[in-house]
C-alpha positions in Angstrom: -6.2 170.6 -26.2 -2.6 169.5 -27.2 0.2 171.7 -26.0 1.6 171.9 -29.5 -1.6 173.5 -30.8 -1.0 176.9 -32.4 -3.7 179.2 -33.9 -2.9 182.1 -36.2 -5.1 185.2 -35.8 -5.5 188.5 -37.5 -7.6 191.4 -36.1 -7.8 194.6 -38.1 -8.4 198.1 -36.9 -11.5 199.9 -37.9 -12.4 203.1 -39.8 -15.6 205.0 -39.2 -16.4 206.1 -42.8 -19.1 208.4 -41.6 -21.0 208.9 -38.3 -18.1 209.6 -35.8 -19.2 210.7 -32.3 -22.7 209.3 -32.9 -22.1 206.3 -30.6 -21.7 208.3 -27.4 -24.3 210.9 -28.5 -26.9 208.2 -29.1 -26.0 206.7 -25.8 -27.4 209.8 -24.1 -30.9 208.7 -25.2 -31.0 206.8 -21.9 -31.5 210.2 -20.2 -33.1 212.2 -23.1 -35.3 210.4 -25.6 -35.5 213.5 -27.8 -31.9 212.9 -28.9 -31.7 211.2 -32.3 -30.3 207.7 -32.4 -26.7 207.4 -33.4 -25.8 206.0 -36.9 -22.4 205.1 -38.3 -20.8 203.0 -41.0 -17.7 201.2 -40.0 -15.2 199.2 -42.1 -12.2 197.0 -41.2 -8.8 198.3 -42.1 -6.4 196.2 -44.3 -3.8 196.6 -41.4 -4.0 195.2 -37.9 -2.6 192.9 -35.3 -1.2 189.4 -36.2 -0.7 186.8 -33.5 0.2 183.1 -32.8 -1.7 181.8 -29.8 -1.3 178.5 -27.9 -2.1 176.9 -24.6 0.7 176.6 -22.0 0.8 174.4 -18.9 1.4 177.3 -16.4 -1.8 178.9 -15.2 -0.8 182.3 -16.5 -1.2 184.8 -19.4 1.9 185.5 -21.5 1.6 188.3 -24.0 4.5 189.2 -26.3 4.3 192.1 -28.7 6.6 193.4 -31.5 5.9 196.9 -30.1 7.1 196.2 -26.5 10.5 194.7 -25.6 9.3 193.3 -22.2 6.4 190.7 -22.4 3.5 190.6 -20.0 3.6 187.6 -17.8 0.8 187.4 -15.2 -1.1 184.7 -13.3 -4.7 184.2 -14.4 -5.9 185.7 -11.1 -8.5 188.4 -11.1 -6.7 190.7 -8.7 -3.4 190.5 -10.6 -5.0 191.2 -13.9 -7.1 194.1 -12.6 -4.1 195.7 -10.9 -2.3 195.9 -14.3 -5.5 197.0 -16.1 -5.9 199.9 -13.7 -2.3 201.0 -14.0 -0.3 202.8 -16.6 1.3 199.9 -18.4 1.1 200.0 -22.2 -0.2 196.4 -21.9 -3.1 197.3 -19.6 -5.6 196.7 -22.4 -4.5 193.1 -22.6 -4.9 192.6 -18.8 -8.2 194.4 -18.8 -9.7 192.1 -21.5 -8.2 188.9 -19.8 -9.8 190.1 -16.5 -13.2 190.5 -18.2 -13.0 187.0 -19.7 -12.0 185.5 -16.3 -14.9 187.2 -14.6 -17.4 185.9 -17.2 -16.0 182.4 -17.9 -14.1 181.2 -14.8 -16.5 178.7 -13.4 -14.9 177.9 -10.0 -13.9 181.2 -8.5 -10.4 180.9 -7.1 -9.6 177.7 -9.0 -8.9 178.4 -12.6 -11.4 176.7 -14.9 -12.2 178.5 -18.1 -14.7 176.3 -19.9 -13.4 173.4 -17.8 -9.8 174.1 -18.8 -7.2 175.0 -16.3 -4.1 175.6 -18.6 -2.7 179.1 -19.4 -2.4 181.0 -22.7 0.4 182.5 -24.7 -0.3 185.3 -27.2 2.6 186.2 -29.5 1.5 189.4 -31.2 4.4 189.1 -33.6 3.4 191.9 -36.1 1.4 195.1 -36.0 1.1 197.4 -39.0 -1.8 199.5 -37.8 -1.1 203.1 -37.0 -1.4 203.8 -33.3 -3.4 206.6 -31.7 -4.7 207.8 -35.1 -8.5 207.1 -34.7 -8.2 203.5 -36.2 -9.0 201.7 -32.9 -5.5 200.3 -32.3 -6.2 199.6 -28.6 -9.6 198.0 -29.4 -7.9 195.8 -32.0 -5.6 194.5 -29.2 -8.6 193.9 -26.9 -10.5 192.0 -29.7 -7.3 190.0 -30.4 -7.1 188.9 -26.7 -10.8 188.0 -26.7 -10.4 185.9 -29.8 -7.3 184.2 -28.5 -9.2 183.1 -25.4 -12.1 182.0 -27.5 -9.8 179.8 -29.6 -7.7 178.4 -26.8 -10.5 177.7 -24.4 -13.1 176.9 -27.0 -15.5 179.6 -25.7 -19.0 179.8 -27.3 -18.7 183.4 -28.3 -20.4 185.1 -31.2 -18.8 188.1 -32.9 -21.1 190.3 -30.8 -20.0 188.5 -27.7 -16.3 189.1 -28.6 -17.1 192.8 -29.2 -18.8 193.2 -25.9 -16.0 191.4 -24.0 -13.4 193.6 -25.7 -15.4 196.8 -24.9 -15.8 195.9 -21.2 -12.1 194.9 -21.2 -11.0 198.2 -22.5 -13.2 200.1 -20.0 -11.6 198.2 -17.2 -8.6 200.5 -17.9 -8.6 204.3 -17.8 -9.8 204.3 -21.4 -13.4 205.6 -22.1 -13.8 204.3 -25.6 -17.1 204.5 -27.5 -19.0 201.5 -28.8 -17.7 202.1 -32.3 -14.2 201.0 -31.6 -14.7 197.2 -31.1 -16.5 197.0 -34.5 -13.0 195.8 -35.6 -14.3 192.4 -34.5 -16.3 192.3 -37.7 -14.3 191.3 -40.9 -16.7 193.2 -43.2 -18.4 196.6 -43.3 -21.3 197.2 -40.9 -24.0 199.7 -40.3 -24.4 200.5 -36.6 -27.3 202.1 -34.8 -26.9 203.3 -31.2 -30.0 203.7 -29.1 -29.2 204.3 -25.4 -27.5 201.0 -24.3 -28.8 199.1 -27.4 -26.8 198.5 -30.5 -28.0 197.2 -33.8 -25.6 195.9 -36.4 -26.3 195.2 -40.1 -23.8 193.9 -42.6 -23.2 196.1 -45.7 -22.3 194.5 -49.0 -20.9 196.8 -51.7 -21.8 196.0 -55.3 -18.4 197.2 -56.5 -15.0 197.6 -54.7 -14.2 200.9 -53.2 -10.6 202.2 -53.0 -9.6 204.6 -50.3 -6.4 205.9 -48.6 -6.0 206.5 -44.9 -3.5 209.3 -44.3 -1.5 209.6 -41.0 -1.0 213.3 -40.8 2.1 213.0 -38.6 0.8 215.7 -36.4 -0.9 215.7 -33.0 -4.4 216.1 -31.5 -5.9 215.9 -28.0 -8.8 213.4 -28.2 -9.6 213.8 -24.5 -10.1 217.5 -25.0 -12.2 217.1 -28.1 -14.5 214.6 -26.4 -14.8 216.8 -23.3 -15.8 219.8 -25.3 -18.2 218.0 -27.6 -19.9 216.3 -24.6 -20.9 219.6 -23.1 -24.6 220.1 -23.6 -25.4 216.4 -23.5 -27.9 215.1 -22.7 -29.7 218.4 -22.5 -28.6 221.5 -24.5 -28.9 224.9 -23.1 -27.0 227.2 -25.5 -27.2 227.7 -29.3 -23.8 226.1 -29.7 -24.9 223.0 -27.8 -28.2 222.8 -29.8 -26.1 222.8 -33.0 -24.1 219.9 -31.7 -27.4 218.0 -31.2 -28.5 219.0 -34.7 -25.3 217.7 -36.4 -25.0 214.5 -34.4 -28.8 213.9 -34.8 -30.7 215.0 -37.9 -27.7 215.8 -40.1 -25.7 212.7 -39.2 -28.8 210.5 -39.9 -29.1 212.0 -43.4 -25.4 211.7 -44.2 -25.2 208.1 -43.0 -28.4 207.1 -44.9 -27.0 208.4 -48.2 -23.6 206.9 -47.5 -25.2 203.5 -46.9 -26.8 203.6 -50.3 -23.6 204.8 -52.0 -21.6 201.9 -50.5 -24.2 199.3 -51.5 -24.1 200.6 -55.0 -20.3 200.7 -55.0 -20.6 204.4 -56.2 -17.2 205.9 -55.4 -18.1 209.4 -56.7 -21.3 209.7 -54.6 -19.4 208.5 -51.5 -16.5 210.8 -52.0 -18.9 213.8 -52.5 -20.7 212.8 -49.3 -17.4 212.6 -47.4 -16.6 216.2 -48.5 -20.1 217.3 -47.5 -19.7 215.6 -44.1 -16.5 217.4 -43.5 -18.0 220.8 -44.4 -20.9 220.2 -42.0 -18.6 219.0 -39.3 -16.5 222.2 -39.7 -19.7 224.4 -39.6 -21.4 222.7 -36.6 -18.8 221.1 -34.4 -15.4 222.8 -35.0 -16.5 226.0 -33.2 -17.0 223.8 -30.1 -13.3 223.1 -29.8 -11.4 225.3 -32.3 -7.9 224.6 -30.8 -8.2 221.0 -31.9 -10.9 220.9 -34.6 -9.7 223.7 -36.8 -7.1 221.0 -37.9 -4.9 222.9 -40.3 -2.9 219.8 -41.4 -6.1 217.9 -42.2 -7.5 220.7 -44.4 -4.1 221.1 -46.0 -4.2 217.5 -47.2 -7.9 217.6 -48.2 -7.1 220.5 -50.5 -3.7 219.4 -51.6 -3.6 220.2 -55.3 -1.4 217.3 -56.6 -4.0 214.6 -55.5 -7.2 216.2 -56.7 -7.2 214.3 -59.9 -7.0 211.0 -58.0 -9.9 211.6 -55.5 -13.6 212.3 -55.3 -13.4 213.7 -51.8 -12.3 213.1 -48.2 -12.8 213.9 -44.5 -11.2 213.6 -41.1 -11.1 210.3 -39.1 -12.3 209.3 -35.7 -12.7 212.2 -33.3 -11.4 214.4 -36.1 -8.5 216.9 -35.6 -5.0 216.5 -37.0 -4.8 212.7 -36.6 -5.8 211.0 -39.8 -7.6 211.8 -43.1 -9.6 209.4 -45.3 -9.6 210.0 -49.1 -11.9 208.4 -51.6 -9.9 207.4 -54.6 -11.5 207.2 -58.1 -10.3 203.7 -58.8 -7.6 201.2 -58.1 -5.0 202.9 -60.3 -5.9 206.3 -58.7 -5.5 204.7 -55.2 -1.9 203.7 -56.0 -1.0 207.1 -57.5 -2.6 208.9 -54.6 -0.6 207.0 -52.0 2.6 207.4 -54.0 2.1 211.1 -54.4 1.4 211.7 -50.7 4.2 209.5 -49.5 6.8 211.1 -51.8 6.3 214.6 -50.7 8.7 215.0 -47.8 7.7 218.6 -47.1 4.0 217.6 -46.6 5.2 214.8 -44.2 2.3 212.4 -44.1 2.1 208.6 -44.5 -0.7 207.1 -46.6 -1.8 203.4 -46.5 -4.5 201.7 -48.7 -7.9 200.7 -47.6 -9.9 198.6 -50.1 -13.5 197.7 -49.4 -14.1 194.6 -51.5 -17.3 193.8 -53.4 -19.6 191.1 -52.1 
């Protein structure tokens, strides 16, 4: 590959429209087959990570980011990459993914030979417009970006599922314990995901009409680690009524919600999807919020969902990701309503939120 070769890449974040938490819940089927499979619908965001990638003669990884003043420069040696991945560096996700690629594709052990190529790689992540730590898979987007960069520069024979798996394993090489939903940002279109123990099924979803949403950064805070720790209690085997209700929501109720959402998206029916988002939030509040009230009562989220000035622009909405006061998603009535919705939210300084558009385009 010529040294002046440059490839431009874009990797979005991802939004779980409905089905949050079902990935890890469905994973518990490996111990308890009575647990319902996990189901979720995931769409790429319009925002993400932009990069220029190229080969370099030095046998090292150079990663530059607009978010970090000091670039990562590290030899393409397993021990060096793993040390960074297991540390506290903000760039540990980059190193963790590079380490995973090296372990899977370096054919000669100590001698660098990735698909018979011994050059290094430079990734210039020159722009990021994806909100960080808001349930939109910002770290997974970086991991997928690194996996895609290696695929392009070393001509690796990787499918989208292959990129997704490398990115997932790369992120788990760090202290992160992400779910299998996160790396769905590897797909450039909406997908329907099924989680059955360690098996994942993915099906493309094609809307008949465009759908217009807004993602709202609540400019508040939440403790995702605490939320996940509390919700995981009672898995794989519930013993209390509260734990049995978790299983019911993440099982039977989630299956029903996702099934109906899938049909609404295929029809491009904004009203049905918005109504279902509202219903999903109501069920979440009833069944799961009592498990971690400090985080899941989410006063800022509910303030935005019921905010009077936007009601004429939306059909409904719900929380994002692990829920809590991170982000909200709102289903706009149409394109014009989407614009008015975002303008209204962003102009209210007292409310103090930041809304960005998410448009799911028709097939």
